[in-house]
C-alpha positions as CSV (number, residue, x, y, z in Angstrom):
1,M,0.0,0.0,0.0
2,S,1.4,3.4,-0.9
3,S,1.9,6.1,1.7
4,E,-0.8,8.2,0.0
5,S,-3.4,5.5,0.6
6,Q,-2.5,4.7,4.2
7,P,-4.9,6.2,6.8
8,A,-3.4,9.1,8.7
9,Q,-3.0,8.5,12.4
10,P,-3.8,11.5,14.7
11,T,-0.7,12.8,16.5
12,A,-0.2,15.1,19.4
13,G,-0.5,18.7,18.5
14,R,-2.9,18.1,15.6
15,P,-6.6,19.0,15.7
16,G,-7.5,15.4,14.9
17,F,-5.5,14.2,17.9
18,R,-7.3,16.7,20.3
19,H,-10.7,15.7,18.8
20,F,-9.9,12.0,19.3
21,H,-9.1,12.4,22.9
22,D,-12.1,14.6,23.5
23,Q,-14.1,11.8,22.1
24,L,-12.4,9.3,24.4
25,D,-13.1,11.6,27.4
26,E,-16.8,11.7,26.3
27,L,-16.8,7.9,26.1
28,K,-15.4,7.7,29.7
29,Q,-18.1,10.2,30.9
30,R,-20.9,8.1,29.3
31,L,-19.6,5.0,31.1
32,L,-19.5,6.9,34.4
33,T,-23.1,8.1,33.8
34,M,-24.2,4.6,32.9
35,S,-22.6,3.2,36.0
36,E,-24.2,5.8,38.3
37,R,-27.6,4.9,36.8
38,A,-27.0,1.2,37.3
39,E,-25.9,1.7,40.9
40,S,-29.0,3.8,41.6
41,L,-31.2,1.1,40.1
42,V,-29.7,-1.6,42.4
43,D,-30.3,0.6,45.4
44,L,-33.9,1.4,44.3
45,A,-34.7,-2.2,43.6
46,V,-33.5,-3.4,47.0
47,E,-35.3,-0.4,48.7
48,S,-38.5,-1.4,46.9
49,L,-38.1,-4.9,48.4
50,L,-37.3,-3.8,51.9
51,T,-40.0,-1.2,52.1
52,R,-42.6,-3.2,50.1
53,D,-43.0,-0.1,47.8
54,A,-44.5,-1.2,44.5
55,G,-44.0,2.3,43.1
56,K,-40.3,2.2,43.5
57,A,-40.2,-1.2,41.9
58,E,-42.0,0.2,38.9
59,L,-39.5,3.0,38.7
60,V,-36.7,0.4,38.4
61,L,-38.4,-1.0,35.3
62,T,-38.7,2.4,33.8
63,G,-35.1,3.4,34.7
64,D,-33.7,0.3,33.0
65,R,-34.8,1.7,29.6
66,E,-32.4,4.6,30.1
67,I,-29.5,2.2,30.8
68,D,-30.4,0.3,27.6
69,K,-30.3,3.6,25.7
70,L,-26.9,4.5,27.1
71,E,-25.5,1.1,26.1
72,V,-26.5,1.7,22.5
73,E,-25.0,5.2,22.6
74,I,-21.7,4.0,24.0
75,E,-21.4,1.1,21.5
76,A,-22.1,3.5,18.6
77,M,-19.5,6.0,19.9
78,A,-16.9,3.2,20.3
79,V,-17.6,1.8,16.8
80,E,-17.3,5.2,15.3
81,L,-13.9,5.7,17.0
82,L,-12.7,2.4,15.8
83,A,-13.8,3.0,12.2
84,L,-12.7,6.6,11.8
85,Q,-9.7,7.0,14.1
86,Q,-8.1,3.6,13.9
87,P,-6.7,3.8,17.4
88,M,-3.6,1.9,18.5
89,A,-2.3,0.1,21.6
90,R,-3.8,1.3,24.9
91,D,-6.5,3.5,23.2
92,L,-7.6,0.5,21.2
93,R,-7.8,-1.7,24.3
94,F,-9.8,0.9,26.1
95,I,-12.4,1.3,23.3
96,I,-12.9,-2.4,22.9
97,A,-13.1,-2.9,26.7
98,A,-15.6,0.0,26.9
99,I,-18.0,-2.0,24.7
100,K,-17.7,-5.0,27.1
101,A,-18.1,-2.8,30.2
102,S,-21.3,-1.1,28.8
103,S,-22.7,-4.6,28.2
104,D,-21.9,-5.6,31.8
105,L,-23.6,-2.4,33.1
106,E,-26.7,-3.1,30.9
107,R,-26.9,-6.5,32.5
108,V,-26.6,-4.9,36.0
109,G,-29.8,-3.0,35.0
110,D,-31.4,-6.3,34.0
111,H,-30.6,-7.8,37.4
112,S,-32.0,-4.8,39.1
113,V,-35.3,-5.3,37.2
114,N,-35.3,-9.0,38.3
115,I,-35.0,-7.8,41.9
116,A,-37.8,-5.3,41.5
117,Q,-40.0,-7.9,39.9
118,S,-39.4,-10.2,42.9
119,A,-40.3,-7.3,45.1
120,Q,-43.6,-6.9,43.2
121,R,-44.4,-10.6,43.6
122,I,-43.7,-10.5,47.3
123,I,-45.8,-7.4,47.7
124,A,-48.7,-9.0,45.8
125,T,-48.6,-12.2,48.0
126,K,-48.0,-10.2,51.2
127,G,-44.9,-12.2,52.0
128,N,-43.8,-11.7,55.6
129,I,-40.1,-12.6,55.7
130,T,-37.2,-10.5,54.6
131,P,-33.7,-11.0,56.2
132,E,-33.2,-7.2,55.9
133,A,-29.7,-7.0,57.4
134,A,-28.3,-9.7,55.1
135,I,-29.8,-8.3,52.0
136,E,-28.8,-4.7,52.8
137,E,-25.2,-5.8,53.4
138,M,-25.1,-7.9,50.2
139,A,-26.5,-5.0,48.2
140,R,-24.1,-2.5,49.8
141,R,-21.0,-4.6,48.9
142,A,-22.2,-5.3,45.4
143,R,-22.9,-1.6,44.8
144,Q,-19.5,-0.7,46.2
145,M,-17.8,-3.2,43.9
146,L,-19.6,-1.7,40.9
147,S,-18.6,1.8,41.8
148,Q,-15.0,0.9,42.4
149,A,-14.8,-1.3,39.3
150,I,-15.9,1.5,36.9
151,D,-13.6,3.9,38.7
152,A,-10.7,1.5,38.2
153,F,-11.7,1.1,34.6
154,V,-11.8,4.8,33.6
155,R,-8.6,5.5,35.5
156,A,-6.9,2.3,34.3
157,D,-6.0,1.5,37.9
158,G,-4.9,-2.1,38.0
159,G,-4.5,-2.2,41.8
160,L,-8.1,-1.1,42.4
161,G,-9.3,-3.5,39.7
162,R,-7.6,-6.4,41.5
163,A,-9.1,-5.3,44.8
164,V,-12.6,-5.3,43.3
165,C,-12.0,-8.9,42.1
166,L,-11.0,-10.0,45.6
167,M,-14.2,-8.5,47.1
168,D,-16.3,-10.9,45.1
169,D,-15.5,-13.7,47.5
170,E,-17.2,-11.8,50.4
171,V,-20.4,-11.4,48.3
172,D,-20.3,-15.1,47.6
173,K,-20.1,-15.8,51.3
174,L,-23.0,-13.5,52.0
175,N,-25.0,-15.2,49.3
176,D,-24.4,-18.6,51.0
177,G,-25.3,-17.1,54.4
178,L,-28.6,-15.7,53.0
179,F,-29.4,-19.1,51.5
180,R,-29.1,-20.7,54.9
181,I,-31.3,-18.1,56.5
182,V,-34.0,-18.6,53.9
183,V,-33.9,-22.4,54.1
184,T,-34.3,-22.1,57.9
185,H,-37.5,-20.0,57.4
186,I,-38.9,-22.7,55.0
187,L,-38.2,-25.5,57.5
188,E,-39.8,-23.6,60.3
189,D,-42.8,-22.5,58.3
190,P,-43.5,-24.2,54.9
191,T,-46.1,-21.5,54.1
192,T,-43.2,-19.1,53.5
193,I,-41.8,-21.0,50.6
194,S,-43.1,-18.7,47.9
195,T,-41.5,-15.6,49.5
196,A,-38.4,-17.6,50.4
197,L,-37.9,-18.6,46.7
198,E,-38.2,-14.9,45.7
199,L,-35.6,-13.9,48.2
200,L,-33.2,-16.6,46.8
201,L,-33.7,-15.0,43.4
202,V,-32.9,-11.6,44.9
203,S,-29.7,-12.9,46.5
204,R,-28.7,-14.6,43.2
205,N,-29.2,-11.4,41.3
206,L,-27.1,-9.4,43.7
207,E,-24.4,-12.0,43.5
208,R,-24.5,-11.6,39.7
209,V,-24.1,-7.8,40.0
210,A,-20.9,-8.6,42.0
211,D,-19.8,-11.0,39.2
212,L,-20.3,-8.3,36.5
213,S,-18.4,-5.8,38.6
214,T,-15.6,-8.3,38.8
215,N,-15.6,-8.5,35.0
216,I,-15.1,-4.7,34.8
217,G,-12.4,-4.9,37.4
218,E,-10.6,-7.5,35.3
219,E,-10.8,-5.2,32.2
220,A,-9.3,-2.4,34.3
221,V,-6.3,-4.7,35.1
222,Y,-5.9,-5.5,31.4
223,L,-6.0,-1.8,30.5
224,A,-3.4,-0.9,33.2
225,E,-1.1,-3.8,32.9
226,G,-1.8,-5.6,29.7
227,K,-2.4,-8.7,31.7
228,Q,-5.5,-10.9,31.3
229,I,-6.6,-12.2,34.7
230,K,-10.0,-13.5,33.6
231,H,-10.4,-17.1,34.6
232,R,-7.3,-16.6,36.8
233,L,-5.1,-16.4,33.8
234,E,-2.1,-14.1,33.6
235,G,-0.3,-12.9,30.5
């Protein structure tokens, strides 16, 4: 290919370079916005369960559509950057990882919807058991993981990304503990089985939020260090 036909790469000091990095900054900001929306949906879904508030549960279903829209916008921005700017090295890794992160955040929204729907069913059947302390702690840790994971991602902070991944074990332990609590309720009072099963679904969805946060933390490590730690691989 002749030099005339090769695509020009933006370099520091050129307008194209500045525009490219403005676009990268905008992409990061959209991811932060999407993460904030996803975190708020997790909070709202859990609150709707704990307070038996059907209105808040409905707001989660509505809010999820905004997260879906943000995922589409972020993917479109990333594809445009890949097609028009032909980024190299770390910028290329960031853009590709941003597509993955937005997909994970969209799924966080879906899990929030699942929790809100469980809340709606418990409200409808007037379920009378909710291990509030266990659910609140699990939700708090999952939300903290999500916040720190996206922070590590946009800052390319490998140390924080690894810390997020380690936090997942604590959420798994809380999930196991909640399972034992719910099973105890079933054994003591079989009429609670319907509500108990819904609470197990809530716990499972919170555990999945933590897993998705771990995915984003792993991508942060890859951006910062060029190491793939997914599935406990290094290299």
